[in-house]
C-alpha positions in Angstrom: 0.0 0.0 0.0 2.7 2.5 0.9 6.1 2.8 -1.0 9.3 1.6 0.7 10.4 5.2 0.9 7.5 5.9 3.1 8.4 3.3 5.9 7.3 4.4 9.4 9.9 5.6 11.8 11.2 2.7 14.1 11.2 3.3 17.8 14.8 4.0 17.7 14.4 6.7 15.1 11.5 8.2 17.0 13.7 8.3 20.1 16.7 9.9 18.3 14.4 12.7 16.9 12.7 13.2 20.3 16.2 13.5 22.1 17.4 15.9 19.3 14.2 18.0 19.9 14.7 18.2 23.7 18.4 19.2 23.2 17.5 21.7 20.5 13.9 22.9 20.9 13.7 25.0 17.7 13.7 21.7 15.9 10.0 21.5 16.7 9.3 24.1 14.0 11.3 21.8 11.6 9.1 18.8 12.6 6.0 20.9 11.9 7.2 21.9 8.5 8.2 18.3 7.6 4.8 17.2 8.7 3.1 19.6 6.3 5.7 18.9 3.5 5.4 15.2 3.6 1.5 15.0 4.5 0.4 14.0 0.9 3.5 12.2 -0.6 4.7 10.3 2.5 1.9 10.1 5.0 3.6 7.6 7.3 6.7 9.8 7.6 4.4 12.9 8.3 2.7 10.9 11.1 6.2 10.1 12.5 7.1 13.8 12.5 3.8 14.7 14.1 4.3 12.0 16.8 7.7 13.6 17.7 6.3 17.0 17.9 3.2 16.0 19.9 5.3 14.0 22.4 7.6 17.0 22.9 4.7 19.4 23.5 3.1 16.9 26.0 6.3 16.7 27.8 6.5 20.5 28.0 2.8 20.7 29.3 3.5 18.0 32.0 6.6 20.1 33.1 4.6 23.3 33.2 1.6 21.6 35.2 4.0 19.9 37.7 5.8 23.2 38.2 2.8 25.2 38.8 1.3 22.6 41.1 4.5 22.4 43.2 4.7 26.2 43.3 1.1 26.4 44.6 1.7 23.8 47.2 5.0 25.5 48.4 3.4 29.0 48.3 0.7 28.1 50.8 
């Protein structure tokens, strides 16, 4: 169904991309652009890029929520 060039990312590739994003957060913009660019021609690759971006943003949201919760608990 999908071409061999559109193979989904392996778990190792996803982890490497996620670590690269954590170390250099502006890469998130690159993942968003790659998702848009490959969306029609390579849908599985686009889903892989979207997964990396979404996972990174969920991690950021988790850190913010925990940080606000801890600061509220310590502030009282």
